[in-house]
N, C-alpha and C positions, 0 to 999 in steps of 0.2 A: 822554423823551417830553414834548412840549409839551402843556400843558393849557389848554383854553379853558373859559370859563364855561359855554357851551352844552353842550359835551361832558361837563363835570363834572355838570351837572344831569341829563343823559341817563343817566350812570352811576348817580347817586343814585336815579333813578326805577326803574331795573332792579333795583338792590340792595333797594329797598323793596317790590318786587313790583307797582309801578304799571304798568298797561298803558295805552297810548295808544289812544283810541277814535275817532280821526279820522285822516285822511290826513296823513302827516308826510313832507314832501319836503325834501331838502337839495339846493339848486341852487348849486354853486360858481360864482363869477364868472369863473373862467378854468380852463384845464387845469392851470396851475401850482398854483392853490389846491386843486383836486381831488387832485392828486398829493401836495401837502403834508399835507392832512388824512388821506389814506390812509397816508402814511408815519408820521405822528405818532400814529396810532391813534384819531383823532377820528372818522373815517368808521365804524370798527368800533363805537365807542360809540353812534353814532346808529343804525346798523343793528340793534344789539342791543336798542335801545329801540323798534324798530319802524319806523324811517325807511327811506325809499328814497333813496339817494344817487345823484343823476342826473349824467350827463355835462354838461359845460358846453355849453349850447345855449339857443336863444331860446324853445323851446316853452313852458316854464312861465311865462315873462315875458309872453307874449301869449295865455295862456289855453288852450294846446293840450293840457294835461294835464287830462283830465276824465273823463267817464264811461268805465268799463271799465279804468281804471288801477288797478293794485294788486290 
């Protein structure tokens, strides 16, 4: 399993019992990146910490993820 710094921090937060109190979105830059972070367990680490891992799309970039999400 490949480890990223961000996924490592997410795992440490879960282990320490820290909960995220804001919206936490992970927006991969491509479908290949989304598949890679899923394969390597990074998406699961983010989701366990409270993140929503989104599909590769332009919505978050142009502010379409807002009221009512999550």
